[in-house]
C-alpha positions as CSV (number, residue, x, y, z in Angstrom):
1,M,86.8,115.8,107.8
2,I,86.9,112.6,105.8
3,N,85.1,109.7,107.4
4,V,85.7,106.1,106.3
5,D,85.6,102.6,107.6
6,I,89.2,101.9,106.8
7,A,92.0,104.4,106.4
8,I,95.2,103.0,104.7
9,V,98.2,105.2,105.3
10,G,100.5,104.7,102.4
11,N,99.9,104.2,98.7
12,G,102.5,101.7,97.6
13,I,101.7,98.2,96.3
14,L,101.0,96.7,99.8
15,A,98.5,99.5,100.5
16,L,96.7,99.1,97.2
17,S,96.8,95.3,97.2
18,T,95.3,95.2,100.7
19,A,92.6,97.7,99.7
20,F,91.8,95.5,96.7
21,E,91.5,92.4,98.9
22,L,89.3,94.2,101.4
23,T,86.9,95.6,98.9
24,G,86.7,92.3,97.1
25,R,85.5,90.7,100.2
26,D,83.1,93.4,101.3
27,G,81.9,95.8,98.7
28,S,80.1,98.0,101.3
29,L,83.3,99.1,103.0
30,S,84.4,102.7,102.6
31,V,88.2,102.8,102.2
32,A,90.6,105.7,101.8
33,V,94.1,105.2,100.5
34,I,96.3,108.2,101.7
35,G,99.6,109.3,100.2
36,P,101.0,111.9,97.8
37,D,100.9,111.1,94.1
38,S,104.6,111.9,93.7
39,Q,105.7,108.8,95.8
40,A,109.2,110.3,96.1
41,G,111.6,107.7,97.5
42,A,108.9,105.0,97.7
43,A,109.9,101.4,96.9
44,T,107.1,100.5,94.5
45,P,107.8,102.9,91.6
46,A,111.5,102.1,91.8
47,S,111.0,98.4,91.8
48,G,112.1,95.9,89.1
49,A,109.3,93.7,90.5
50,M,111.1,90.5,90.3
51,L,108.9,87.5,91.2
52,N,111.8,85.6,92.6
53,C,111.7,83.1,95.5
54,F,114.4,80.5,95.0
55,A,116.6,83.0,93.2
56,E,116.6,85.0,96.4
57,V,117.9,82.1,98.6
58,T,121.1,82.6,100.5
59,K,123.0,80.3,102.9
60,Y,121.0,81.7,105.8
61,T,117.5,81.4,104.2
62,L,116.8,78.0,105.9
63,H,119.0,78.8,108.9
64,S,116.3,79.4,111.5
65,D,112.5,79.0,112.0
66,A,111.9,82.7,111.3
67,S,114.0,82.6,108.1
68,R,112.2,79.5,106.9
69,A,108.8,81.1,107.7
70,K,109.8,84.2,105.6
71,F,110.9,81.9,102.7
72,E,107.6,80.0,102.9
73,M,105.7,83.2,102.5
74,C,107.7,84.0,99.4
75,R,107.0,80.5,98.0
76,D,103.3,80.8,98.8
77,A,103.1,84.2,97.2
78,L,104.7,83.1,94.0
79,S,101.9,80.6,93.4
80,L,99.2,83.4,93.8
81,W,100.5,85.7,91.0
82,P,98.7,84.2,87.9
83,D,95.2,84.3,89.4
84,W,96.0,87.7,91.1
85,L,96.9,89.2,87.8
86,D,93.8,87.9,86.1
87,L,91.6,89.2,88.8
88,V,93.1,92.7,88.8
89,C,92.8,92.9,85.1
90,D,89.2,91.7,85.1
91,V,88.2,94.4,87.6
92,S,90.2,97.2,86.1
93,G,89.7,96.4,82.5
94,H,93.4,96.8,81.8
95,D,95.4,94.5,79.7
96,R,97.6,92.0,81.5
97,P,100.9,93.8,82.4
98,H,104.0,92.8,80.6
99,N,105.7,90.0,82.5
100,V,109.0,88.2,82.0
101,S,109.0,84.4,82.3
102,G,112.0,82.7,83.8
103,T,115.0,83.8,85.9
104,V,118.6,83.0,85.3
105,V,121.0,83.2,88.2
106,I,124.7,83.5,87.4
107,E,127.7,82.9,89.6
108,N,130.9,84.7,88.6
109,T,134.2,85.4,90.2
110,V,133.8,89.1,90.8
111,S,132.8,89.0,94.4
112,G,134.1,86.7,97.2
113,D,133.3,83.1,98.2
114,L,129.8,84.3,99.5
115,D,128.6,84.0,95.9
116,S,129.5,80.3,95.7
117,E,128.0,79.6,99.1
118,N,124.7,81.3,98.2
119,F,124.6,79.6,94.7
120,D,125.1,76.2,96.4
121,A,122.3,77.1,98.9
122,M,119.9,77.8,96.0
123,L,120.6,74.4,94.5
124,E,120.1,72.6,97.8
125,A,116.8,74.5,98.5
126,A,115.5,73.8,95.0
127,A,116.2,70.1,95.4
128,K,114.7,70.0,98.9
129,Y,111.4,71.7,97.9
130,G,111.2,70.0,94.5
131,E,111.4,73.3,92.6
132,N,111.7,73.1,88.8
133,H,115.3,74.2,88.0
134,E,118.1,73.6,85.5
135,L,121.8,74.1,85.5
136,I,122.6,75.7,82.1
137,S,125.6,76.8,80.2
138,P,126.4,80.5,80.9
139,R,127.5,80.8,77.2
140,G,124.0,80.1,76.0
141,I,122.3,83.0,77.9
142,T,120.8,85.4,75.4
143,G,122.0,89.0,75.9
144,L,124.8,88.1,78.3
145,D,128.3,89.2,77.2
146,P,130.4,90.3,80.1
147,T,134.1,91.1,80.2
148,P,136.2,87.9,80.1
149,S,137.4,88.6,83.7
150,S,133.8,88.7,84.9
151,R,132.5,85.7,83.0
152,P,130.1,83.3,84.8
153,L,131.2,80.0,86.2
154,R,127.7,78.5,86.6
155,A,124.2,79.5,85.8
156,L,120.9,78.2,87.2
157,Y,117.5,78.6,85.4
158,F,114.2,78.9,87.3
159,P,111.4,78.7,84.8
160,E,108.6,79.4,87.3
161,E,110.1,82.8,88.4
162,G,110.5,86.1,86.5
163,A,109.2,89.6,86.8
164,V,106.1,91.8,86.1
165,D,105.9,95.4,84.9
166,S,105.5,97.2,88.3
167,G,104.2,100.4,86.8
168,A,101.5,98.8,84.7
169,L,100.4,96.6,87.5
170,Y,100.2,99.5,89.9
171,E,98.0,101.5,87.5
172,A,95.8,98.4,87.0
173,V,95.3,97.9,90.7
174,R,94.6,101.6,91.2
175,A,92.0,101.6,88.4
176,A,90.4,98.6,89.9
177,L,90.1,100.4,93.3
178,V,88.6,103.5,91.6
179,A,86.0,101.2,90.0
180,R,85.2,99.8,93.4
181,G,84.7,103.3,94.9
182,V,87.9,103.5,96.9
183,Q,88.8,107.1,97.8
184,F,92.4,108.3,97.0
185,V,93.6,111.2,99.2
186,P,96.7,112.7,97.6
187,Q,98.2,114.1,100.7
188,A,101.1,113.2,103.1
189,V,100.1,112.2,106.6
190,S,101.7,114.4,109.3
191,A,100.4,112.3,112.3
192,L,98.2,109.4,113.3
193,S,95.5,110.0,115.8
194,R,94.3,108.0,118.8
195,D,91.6,108.2,121.4
196,G,92.8,106.4,124.5
197,D,93.9,102.9,123.5
198,R,92.3,103.1,120.1
199,A,93.6,104.3,116.7
200,T,91.1,106.7,115.2
201,G,92.6,108.1,112.0
202,A,95.2,110.5,110.7
203,T,95.9,114.2,110.3
204,L,97.0,115.3,106.8
205,A,99.8,117.7,105.9
206,N,97.2,120.3,104.9
207,G,95.6,120.1,108.3
208,E,92.6,118.0,107.2
209,R,91.6,115.1,109.3
210,V,90.6,111.5,108.4
211,R,88.5,109.6,110.8
212,A,88.3,105.8,110.5
213,N,87.2,102.7,112.4
214,V,90.3,100.9,111.3
215,V,93.8,102.4,110.5
216,L,96.3,100.4,108.5
217,V,99.8,101.8,108.3
218,A,101.5,100.5,105.1
219,A,103.9,103.3,104.6
220,G,107.1,101.4,103.8
221,A,110.3,103.0,104.9
222,F,108.3,106.1,106.0
223,T,106.5,104.1,108.8
224,T,108.4,104.8,112.0
225,P,108.0,108.6,112.1
226,L,104.2,108.1,111.8
227,L,104.0,105.4,114.5
228,D,106.1,107.7,116.8
229,T,103.2,110.2,116.8
230,V,101.0,107.7,118.7
231,L,103.3,105.1,120.2
232,A,106.3,104.9,122.5
233,P,109.7,104.3,120.8
234,D,110.0,100.7,121.9
235,D,106.4,99.6,121.2
236,V,107.4,98.6,117.6
237,Q,110.9,98.1,116.4
238,P,112.1,100.9,114.0
239,V,112.0,100.6,110.3
240,F,115.0,101.9,108.4
241,S,115.6,102.7,104.7
242,G,117.3,100.2,102.4
243,T,118.0,102.6,99.7
244,G,118.5,101.3,96.2
245,I,119.1,102.9,92.9
246,S,118.3,101.5,89.5
247,T,118.5,102.7,85.9
248,V,116.3,102.0,82.8
249,T,118.5,101.9,79.7
250,R,117.9,101.5,76.0
251,R,120.5,99.4,74.2
252,T,121.5,100.5,70.8
253,E,123.2,97.4,69.5
254,A,123.3,94.5,72.0
255,E,120.9,91.6,72.0
256,Q,118.3,92.0,74.8
257,F,117.8,89.5,77.6
258,C,115.0,87.0,77.3
259,H,114.7,86.3,81.0
260,V,115.5,88.1,84.3
261,V,119.3,87.7,84.6
262,R,120.9,88.3,88.0
263,T,123.6,87.3,90.3
264,V,123.0,85.7,93.7
265,N,122.3,88.0,96.6
266,R,125.6,89.4,97.7
267,A,126.7,91.3,100.8
268,G,124.0,93.8,101.9
269,S,121.3,91.4,100.6
270,C,121.3,92.6,97.0
271,G,122.8,91.3,93.8
272,L,123.2,92.7,90.3
273,H,120.0,92.1,88.3
274,A,118.6,93.0,84.9
275,V,114.9,92.9,83.8
276,P,114.1,93.2,80.1
277,F,111.4,95.8,79.5
278,P,109.5,96.3,76.2
279,Q,110.9,98.4,73.4
280,G,114.4,97.2,73.8
281,R,114.9,98.6,77.3
282,D,116.5,97.1,80.4
283,Y,115.9,97.7,84.1
284,V,119.2,97.3,85.9
285,G,119.7,97.4,89.7
286,A,122.3,96.2,92.2
287,T,122.4,98.4,95.2
288,N,121.1,98.4,98.8
289,V,122.5,100.7,101.5
290,V,120.7,101.1,104.8
291,F,120.1,104.6,106.1
292,A,118.2,106.1,109.0
293,T,115.9,108.0,106.7
294,P,114.8,107.6,103.1
295,R,116.8,109.1,100.2
296,T,115.2,110.5,97.0
297,R,118.2,111.2,94.7
298,P,120.8,108.8,93.2
299,S,124.3,109.3,94.7
300,A,127.4,109.5,92.5
301,G,129.1,106.6,94.1
302,L,126.3,104.1,93.8
303,S,125.4,105.2,90.3
304,H,129.1,104.6,89.2
305,F,129.1,101.2,91.0
306,L,125.8,100.2,89.3
307,L,127.0,101.1,85.8
308,Q,130.3,99.5,86.3
309,C,128.7,96.3,87.4
310,A,126.3,96.3,84.4
311,I,129.1,96.9,81.9
312,D,131.5,94.4,83.3
313,Q,129.2,91.6,84.5
314,L,126.2,91.7,82.1
315,N,127.2,93.2,78.8
316,N,130.0,95.4,77.6
317,D,127.5,97.2,75.3
318,F,125.9,98.8,78.4
319,A,128.7,101.3,78.1
320,F,126.9,102.6,75.0
321,A,123.3,102.2,76.2
322,E,121.2,105.3,76.5
323,I,119.9,106.1,80.0
324,D,116.1,106.7,79.9
325,E,115.8,107.3,83.7
326,W,117.2,106.8,87.1
327,R,115.1,105.5,89.9
328,V,115.6,105.7,93.7
329,G,113.5,103.6,96.1
330,N,113.7,102.9,99.8
331,R,113.0,99.3,101.0
332,P,111.5,99.1,104.5
333,V,114.0,97.3,106.7
334,S,113.0,96.4,110.2
335,L,115.7,96.2,112.9
336,D,115.7,92.4,112.7
337,T,115.1,92.4,108.9
338,F,111.9,90.4,109.2
339,P,108.4,91.7,108.2
340,L,106.0,93.6,110.6
341,L,102.6,92.3,109.7
342,G,99.5,92.5,112.0
343,P,97.9,94.4,114.8
344,G,99.7,97.2,116.5
345,P,99.8,98.1,120.2
346,L,96.6,100.2,119.8
347,D,93.1,98.8,119.2
348,Q,92.2,98.9,115.5
349,L,95.7,99.8,114.4
350,H,97.3,97.4,111.9
351,I,100.7,97.5,110.4
352,A,102.2,96.1,107.2
353,T,105.8,97.0,106.5
354,G,109.4,95.8,107.1
355,T,109.2,93.6,104.0
356,Y,112.7,94.5,102.8
357,R,113.3,93.1,99.3
358,D,110.1,91.0,99.2
359,G,107.3,93.6,99.4
360,F,106.2,93.5,95.7
361,H,106.7,89.8,95.4
362,N,104.7,89.0,98.5
363,S,101.9,91.6,98.0
364,P,99.1,89.2,97.0
365,L,99.8,87.1,100.0
366,I,100.3,90.0,102.5
367,A,97.0,91.5,101.2
368,R,95.2,88.3,102.2
369,I,96.9,88.1,105.6
370,M,96.1,91.7,106.4
371,A,92.5,91.4,105.2
372,D,92.0,88.3,107.2
373,G,93.2,90.1,110.4
374,I,91.3,93.4,109.7
375,L,88.0,91.7,109.0
376,G,88.4,89.0,111.7
377,A,88.3,86.1,109.2
378,E,91.4,84.5,110.7
379,P,93.8,85.5,113.5
380,Y,97.4,86.5,112.6
381,V,99.3,83.2,113.0
382,H,102.7,84.0,111.6
383,P,105.8,84.9,113.7
384,F,106.1,88.5,112.4
385,L,103.7,90.4,114.6
386,P,104.7,94.1,114.9
387,H,104.8,94.2,118.7
388,R,107.3,91.3,119.0
389,R,110.8,91.6,120.3
390,P,113.4,91.7,117.6
391,I,114.2,88.2,116.3
392,S,117.9,87.2,116.6
393,V,119.3,84.4,114.6
394,F,122.9,85.2,115.2
395,T,125.1,85.6,118.3
396,A,126.9,88.9,118.5
397,A,130.1,87.2,117.7
398,E,128.6,85.4,114.7
399,S,127.1,88.6,113.4
400,A,130.4,90.5,113.7
401,A,132.3,87.8,111.9
402,E,129.7,87.5,109.1
403,T,129.6,91.3,108.7
404,A,133.4,91.3,108.3
405,Y,133.3,88.5,105.8
406,Q,130.6,90.2,103.7
407,G,132.5,93.5,104.0
408,A,135.5,91.7,102.4
409,C,133.3,90.3,99.6
410,T,132.0,93.8,98.9
411,G,135.6,95.0,98.7
412,F,136.5,92.4,96.2
413,E,133.4,93.2,94.1
414,A,134.5,96.9,94.1
415,S,137.9,95.9,92.8
416,L,139.8,95.8,96.1
417,V,143.5,95.1,95.2
418,L,145.6,93.5,98.0
419,P,149.4,93.9,98.5
420,R,151.0,90.8,96.9
421,L,152.3,89.5,100.3
422,W,148.8,89.5,101.9
423,R,146.5,86.5,102.0
424,H,142.9,87.1,101.0
425,Q,141.7,85.1,104.0
426,A,143.0,87.9,106.3
427,V,140.9,90.6,104.7
428,P,137.8,90.1,106.9
429,A,139.9,91.0,109.9
430,L,140.2,94.5,108.4
431,F,136.4,94.9,108.7
432,S,135.8,93.2,112.1
433,S,136.8,95.8,114.7
434,G,133.9,98.2,114.1
435,A,131.3,95.5,114.6
436,A,133.0,94.1,117.6
437,H,133.2,97.5,119.3
438,M,129.6,98.2,118.5
439,Y,128.5,95.0,120.2
440,E,130.6,95.8,123.2
441,D,128.8,99.2,123.4
442,L,125.4,97.6,122.9
443,G,126.1,95.1,125.7
444,S,123.7,92.6,124.0
445,P,124.6,88.9,123.3
446,H,122.1,88.9,120.4
447,G,123.4,89.5,116.9
448,L,121.7,91.5,114.2
449,S,121.7,90.8,110.5
450,P,124.9,91.7,108.6
451,D,122.7,93.7,106.3
452,I,122.1,96.3,108.9
453,V,125.3,96.2,111.1
454,P,127.4,98.5,108.9
455,F,124.7,101.2,109.2
456,L,124.6,100.8,113.0
457,V,128.4,100.8,113.3
458,A,128.4,104.2,111.5
459,G,125.9,105.4,114.1
460,A,127.8,104.0,117.0
461,F,130.9,106.0,116.0
462,S,129.0,109.2,115.0
463,E,128.8,112.2,117.3
464,N,125.4,113.4,116.1
465,G,123.0,113.2,113.1
466,P,120.3,110.7,112.1
467,D,122.6,107.7,112.1
468,R,123.6,108.4,115.7
469,A,120.0,109.0,116.8
470,A,118.9,105.7,115.1
471,Y,121.8,103.8,116.8
472,L,120.8,105.2,120.3
473,R,117.2,104.2,119.6
474,V,118.3,100.6,118.8
475,K,120.5,100.6,121.9
476,A,117.6,101.7,124.1
477,L,115.2,99.2,122.5
478,L,117.6,96.2,123.1
479,G,118.3,97.4,126.6
480,N,114.6,97.8,127.4
481,R,113.1,94.7,125.6
482,G,116.1,92.7,124.5
483,A,115.6,90.3,121.6
484,T,114.0,86.9,121.2
485,S,116.7,84.3,120.3
486,E,116.2,81.6,117.7
487,L,119.7,80.2,118.1
488,E,118.5,76.9,119.3
489,T,116.8,76.3,115.9
490,T,119.9,77.1,113.9
491,R,122.2,74.3,114.8
């Protein structure tokens, strides 16, 4: 039996950052961080760790109160990073992790009109919030040499954004926690435990038990099966896996990027991006596909797509780059795609997940939010409490139409060729029927994010398997609790 004040289930960057914040405020706390050292399928070790806020803006970022609140979190978190890095390095004794200054966002003609809409939204948001930015010539971007048919039309430079070495930072935070006496338990958790209405700890895969006064579940895409061991299915909306693959390459000839270079976010809430690493290496990512459960191996189709995008849109010499490694990570995607941060339905149960693409970027801020709530310094005041009803910022019709539109943009990015007598404006109709039929079956007027609809459509038309089970769970959740609509704020 392991007895501690606070048990943190999960060992990704949110778990470690919160442990660091907690022990920094109260050095007498006994804290255990629980999770296998392998971290197979976890988001943190696969992350490019882009510290991007305005470079993540889409046409929907300022569309609703909830979306604006999420954006404000990203903006606040960006300002915390310099002091956060200094503090972690002071406590750990590690050198400051390699970080990349500046992010360049390009708009090219490879995908559909969504790219232009999102690029315009970035410009509008930067102007509205007074963010330092500059329209630059795409021809002057160091290391960028795409095929002529994929050349950029516009480029936008954000000097205050960039990236940090995720691996080096993770090791520095871990070393800082060891220095503060935090106990690392290198075991998977098989179940949480409760006593009446109170969370009391966890049972490990080896049968050992951890008993704690406070339990924080920060297990990313692996959260829902753990919560299911102590909660009813509709107590907290499910968290799915936004699976992404990336590769670390070593260029043999081409000039390396000086900044993060990326496209806008495209269909599926992910764009092509490259982060320069030391020793002439580049981290390249571009994929996000939602599944019911995490994946741990790269698929052939996504690997081919990623490499093709890098070669065509970033630099032709990627065709000759040596591949050092493939990475697979699973972003935690809540049903409504907004974070789940705060107290759970049980006393002394806290939850930090559902951060989607923003977990690493927001980790210093989320650590503060969670520590405030756990220690009672401040109540949770944001709109992303775990026990909420799913937030809907679309009608079902709007969601179906946007899903079809983004599906068409994805098709164009994947080299969709139309018969010469077809008009490209008609292509979204080819993608619309599945979403429309799904909403008819759900019987709900509330729309879901287009990021998650294709996965649920697959489940709606499946006869069995994890996608079908996930869809039926969503259908029951919306039927039992519905959603909370923010549509009045979007017009």
